[in-house]
N, C-alpha and C positions, 0 to 999 in steps of 0.2 A: 502493500499499500504505500503511495507515495506521502512524501512528509509533508508538504506543502500544498495546499488547494489554493493559495492566494495567486494571483496573476504573475508576480515575480517568480515565485517557486515554479509555477507551470512551466514559464519562459526559460526557466534556468534548466528544469528536467527535460524540457523538449530538446533543447540544445545538447544536452549530454546525449541524449539517445541517439539523435541523428550523429554526433560526433562519433559515437561507439558503433552504430550500424554500419555508417559508410567508412570507418576506419580513418578518420580525418586527421590528418597530423597538423601540425603547427597552429592548432585553435585550440581553445578551450571555451568552457561553459561563459566565461567572464570576457571573452575577446570574441565572440561568436556576435554578429550583428543581427539582431531578432527580427529586422527590416530587410534583411539580404532575401532576394526573390531566388526561392531553393532550386526553380527548375531553370531560369535564365542566366543566373549568377554563378550557380554553384553547380548546375549540369546533373540534379537529379533526375533520374527517370521513373515513369510509373511503376517498374518493379521495385526500385528504392522507395518509393512513395508507400506502394501497398505494404511493403515490410515495416516501414516506419509507422504506418499505421496500426497494424496488427501488434506492434510492440506497445503503442499508446493505449490501446483498446485494452488488452492484458494490464498495463499500468494502473490505468485510472477506471476499470470495470466501465467502460463505455462501449456503446456503438457507433463506429465512424461508418456512416453511408458511403459507399463507393462514388454514388453521383457528387458527394460533397468533395472528393478529393482536388479537383480543379480549383476549389476556392483556397484549397489550404498551400499558399504559394510562401508564406513567410512564417517564421517562428510564432510571431506576435497573432497571425491569423489561426495558426494552428492551437495556439493557447488560449485565445478568445473562444475559439470552438469548443475545445475541453471545458472552459470554466462555464460554458452556456450548457453544456450537457450536464455538467456536474451540479449545478443549479437547479436544471430542470427535474433531475433526480431527486434531489433534497425536498 
């Protein structure tokens, strides 16, 4: 279970997951730009995004609809989406 459900905690955890799943080097959760376009600037493809979505679903016990994937282009957008799902659940 994630330690923090506030937006800053979610942003940090999403960054950590992306760094871990994509095996990014020379970047940390503190230095990762949460506004960076993950597809255009980082080169994440649909398979990477699907993998990250699965990890996030397990981490936060939420469902991420595949139709929503195109909207999840930045860490900030992903974190907002997760926060929305968590709020709706509670």
